C-alpha positions in Angstrom: 89.3 4.0 120.4 92.8 4.0 119.2 91.0 4.8 115.9 88.1 6.2 116.1 90.5 9.0 117.8 92.7 9.3 114.8 89.5 9.2 112.2 88.3 12.0 114.5 91.5 14.2 114.1 91.2 13.2 110.4 89.0 14.5 109.4 89.7 17.7 111.7 92.5 18.3 108.8 90.7 17.4 105.9 87.4 20.5 107.1 89.9 22.4 108.1 92.6 21.4 104.9 89.4 21.8 102.6 87.7 25.0 104.1 91.3 26.5 103.3 91.6 25.3 99.7 87.9 26.6 99.1 88.2 29.8 100.9 89.3 32.9 100.7 89.9 36.1 102.4 89.8 39.9 101.0 91.1 43.1 103.5 89.5 46.6 103.4 93.2 46.8 101.8 92.1 44.9 99.0 90.5 44.3 96.3 90.8 40.6 93.9 89.3 38.3 90.9 89.5 35.3 90.4 90.2 32.9 87.7 88.5 29.8 86.5 90.4 27.4 84.1 92.9 30.3 84.0 90.5 32.8 83.0 89.0 35.6 84.8 86.1 36.6 85.8 84.6 39.5 84.9 83.2 41.3 88.9 86.1 41.9 90.7 86.0 41.7 94.5 86.1 45.1 96.1 84.5 44.7 99.2 86.5 42.9 102.6 85.1 39.3 103.3 85.2 35.9 103.4 85.4 34.5 100.2 84.1 30.3 98.9 85.7 29.4 95.1 86.8 25.3 94.1 90.4 24.4 95.0 92.5 24.4 92.8 93.4 23.7 90.2 89.5 24.9 89.8 89.9 28.5 90.4 92.9 30.1 91.6 92.1 34.1 93.1 94.0 37.1 92.4 94.4 40.0 95.0 96.1 43.3 94.9 96.7 46.3 97.2 94.0 48.6 96.1 95.5 51.5 98.0 97.2 54.4 96.0 100.5 54.1 95.3 103.1 56.9 94.0 105.0 57.0 90.9 107.1 59.3 89.1 108.3 59.5 85.7 111.8 59.9 84.2 112.7 63.5 84.1 113.4 64.6 80.2 113.5 67.6 77.2 110.1 68.3 76.3 109.4 70.8 74.4 107.0 74.4 73.9 105.0 75.2 70.9 107.0 78.1 70.7 110.7 75.8 70.5 112.5 75.7 74.2 113.4 73.1 76.0 112.4 72.2 79.4 113.0 69.5 82.4 109.4 68.7 84.1 108.9 65.6 85.9 105.6 64.9 87.3 104.1 62.6 90.0 101.3 60.3 90.3 98.9 59.0 92.9 97.2 56.0 90.9 95.2 52.5 92.4 93.7 49.8 90.7 90.4 50.0 90.7 88.7 47.4 88.3 90.8 43.8 88.8 90.0 42.2 85.7 90.2 44.7 83.5 93.7 45.6 85.0 94.6 41.0 85.0 93.9 41.2 81.9 96.3 43.9 80.6 99.2 43.4 83.2 99.0 38.9 84.0 102.8 39.3 85.2 102.3 41.5 87.8 101.8 45.1 89.1 105.3 46.5 88.0 104.1 45.8 84.5 101.4 47.6 85.0 103.1 50.5 86.3 105.8 50.4 83.8 102.9 50.9 80.7 101.6 53.7 83.2 104.4 55.7 83.3 104.9 55.3 79.0 101.2 56.8 78.8 102.0 59.8 80.9 105.0 60.4 79.2 103.4 60.6 76.3 100.7 62.7 77.5 103.0 64.8 78.8 104.9 65.9 75.6 101.4 66.1 74.4 100.4 68.8 76.4 103.4 71.0 76.6 103.5 71.1 73.2 101.1 72.8 72.9 101.9 75.4 75.0 104.3 78.3 75.1 107.1 78.3 77.2 105.8 81.3 78.8 102.6 79.5 80.4 105.9 77.3 82.3 108.3 80.6 83.0 107.3 84.0 83.0 107.6 87.6 84.9 104.3 88.1 84.7 102.0 86.3 87.1 99.2 86.0 84.5 100.2 84.6 82.2 102.0 81.3 84.0 99.5 78.6 83.7 101.0 75.7 85.9 97.3 74.8 86.7 96.0 74.3 84.2 98.4 72.3 83.1 98.5 70.2 85.9 94.2 70.0 85.6 95.3 69.6 81.9 97.6 66.3 82.5 95.5 64.6 84.7 92.7 64.7 83.3 94.0 62.9 79.9 95.6 60.6 81.1 92.8 60.0 83.7 90.7 58.6 80.7 93.4 56.3 79.5 94.1 55.1 82.7 90.9 53.7 83.9 89.6 53.0 80.1 92.8 50.9 79.8 94.0 49.6 82.1 90.8 49.9 85.9 93.2 52.7 87.5 92.0 55.1 89.2 93.9 58.7 89.2 93.5 60.0 92.8 96.1 62.6 92.3 98.2 64.4 89.7 100.8 67.4 89.2 104.5 68.8 88.3 107.1 68.1 91.1 110.2 69.9 89.8 110.1 72.3 86.0 113.7 73.0 85.0 115.4 74.0 82.2 119.0 72.3 80.3 121.4 73.6 80.6 122.5 75.3 77.3 119.6 77.9 77.7 119.5 78.8 81.5 122.0 81.2 80.2 119.9 82.3 77.8 116.3 82.9 79.7 118.6 83.8 82.1 119.8 86.8 80.6 116.7 87.4 78.9 114.8 87.6 81.9 118.2 90.1 84.4 117.8 92.7 80.4 113.7 92.9 80.6 113.7 93.3 85.0 116.9 96.3 84.2 114.2 98.0 81.2 111.4 98.0 83.7 113.8 98.8 86.7 115.4 102.1 84.1 111.4 102.9 83.5 110.4 102.9 86.7 113.8 105.5 87.9 113.1 107.8 84.7 108.8 107.8 85.7 109.8 109.2 89.5 112.8 111.1 88.5 110.1 113.0 86.0 107.5 112.7 88.7 110.6 114.1 91.0 111.2 117.0 88.3 107.5 118.0 88.4 107.7 118.2 92.9 110.4 120.7 92.5 108.7 122.7 89.5 105.9 122.6 91.8 107.2 124.1 95.2 109.5 126.5 92.3 106.6 128.1 91.3 104.8 128.1 94.8 107.7 129.7 96.3 108.0 132.9 93.7 104.3 133.0 94.4 104.7 133.7 98.0 108.1 135.5 97.3 106.4 138.1 94.7 103.2 137.9 97.8 106.1 139.1 100.3 107.8 141.4 97.9 104.0 143.2 97.6 103.8 142.6 101.0 107.8 145.0 101.6 107.5 147.6 99.1 103.8 148.3 100.6 105.8 148.1 104.8 109.0 150.3 102.8 106.6 152.9 101.1 104.7 153.4 104.4 107.7 153.9 106.1 108.8 156.1 104.0 106.0 158.3 104.2 105.9 158.2 107.8 109.8 158.9 107.5 108.9 162.1 105.0 106.5 163.3 108.0 108.8 163.7 110.6 111.6 165.2 107.9 109.3 167.5 107.4 109.9 169.1 111.2 113.8 169.2 110.8 112.4 171.6 108.4 113.9 174.4 111.2 116.5 172.0 112.2 118.5 171.2 109.3 121.9 171.1 111.0 120.5 168.8 113.6 119.5 166.4 110.4 122.5 166.1 109.1 124.1 165.4 112.5 121.3 162.8 113.2 121.9 161.8 109.2 125.8 161.4 110.3 125.1 159.1 113.3 123.2 156.3 111.2 125.5 156.9 108.7 128.5 155.6 111.4 126.2 153.3 112.9 126.0 151.4 109.5 129.5 151.7 108.7 130.6 149.7 112.3 128.3 147.0 112.0 130.6 144.7 111.7 134.0 144.3 112.9 135.9 147.6 112.1 139.7 149.5 112.2 139.1 153.2 110.6 142.5 155.9 110.8 140.2 158.6 109.9 140.5 162.4 110.6 138.8 164.4 112.1 138.0 166.5 110.0 135.9 164.6 107.1 132.3 163.7 107.3 130.7 162.0 109.0 133.4 161.8 111.5 133.7 165.4 112.0 130.7 164.8 114.7 133.6 163.9 117.1 134.8 167.2 116.8 133.4 168.6 120.0 133.8 171.9 118.1 131.9 171.1 115.4 129.2 169.9 117.5 128.6 173.5 119.4 127.7 174.6 116.2 124.3 172.1 116.3 121.7 173.6 117.9 120.3 171.9 120.2 123.9 171.0 120.9 126.6 171.5 124.0 123.8 172.7 126.1 121.7 174.7 123.9 118.0 175.8 125.7 115.6 174.0 124.2 113.2 176.5 122.5 109.0 176.2 124.0 107.0 173.8 121.9 109.9 173.0 120.0 111.7 169.1 119.2 113.0 166.8 122.3 116.0 165.0 120.4 116.9 161.9 122.5 120.4 159.8 122.9 120.8 158.1 119.2 119.8 158.4 115.7 115.6 158.4 116.3 113.5 160.4 115.0 111.4 163.2 116.9 108.6 163.9 118.4 106.5 167.0 119.3 106.3 167.9 122.1 102.3 168.8 123.6 
C-alpha cells in the first residue's frame, strides 16, 4: 500500500510539473511570443488565456506588458528654419503592438527598445522643427502660433516609423516644454517688449486723435448753440428796445421825470456791489438825494397828478397809462 501511495504522489507531481513546463498564462495586460529552438514565431499572442507549449529547450515564451508607457526625450536645443534656437521637450505614450517585430529588433529587452524609440523621436523632432519658423512656436499674435499642428506632424512621422520598424503603437504625443536658450532669451524678450510698446503708442495716438475729433465736434455743436442763443438774445433785446421806445414816448410831456428815472437806474446799477462813495449831492445823478431837486420834478414833492396823465410807481419801473 505504501508503494501505491508513493507511485500516485509521484504521478501527480509529474503531471503538475509537466503541466507547468508545457503551459503558460497570458494576462489581459500582456502580450507574448513563442520561441522554438530560439527562433520567435511571427504570430504573437495578444489575447489573454492559458496556452500550451513544448517544454524547454524546445520552446520558450517571451512576455511583454502591453500597457501604455511614458517616454520623455532629452531637453536640447533645436534650430528653426530662420536660425533661432529653441529648447523643445516632448512626451510620448507608447505600447508594444507587435511582439514579434519588437522582439526581433530588441531581443535584449524593453529598455533597449525605449532607447531606440527616444533616438527616433529626437531625430524627427530636429527635422520637423527645422522646417518651421520661430513665430510658429513663439509669437504675440495667436494666429501665427502652430504648436498643435507641429505636434500632430511630429506624432504622424514618429508613429509611422515606430509601427513599421519596431512594432510599437504611439498612443499619444505632444510637446511638454518649450523654452528659449539663455543666450537668446534677453534679445527675444527685448524685441517682444519693443513690439508691445510700439503697439501701445499706436493705441494712444489713435485714442488722442479720436479724443480730438470728439472735442472738435463738441466745440462745433457748442458754437452752433451759442450762435442760436446770441441770435435769440439779439431778437429779444431788439423787441425789448422797441417796447421801451414805445414807453419812452410817453415821457415826452415829462422830460424831468425821465431824467429822474434814468438817474435812479444809474444809481441802482452802480450800487449793485458793496460800494463806498464820497461825493457831493450837487453832482448828477446823486443830486436826486437833494430834496430841493426833487421838488422841481413834476409829480414829485406832493404835486397833484393831472387827470388822465401818468401814474408813477416807486423805483425805476416804466409808467403806464391810466384807463
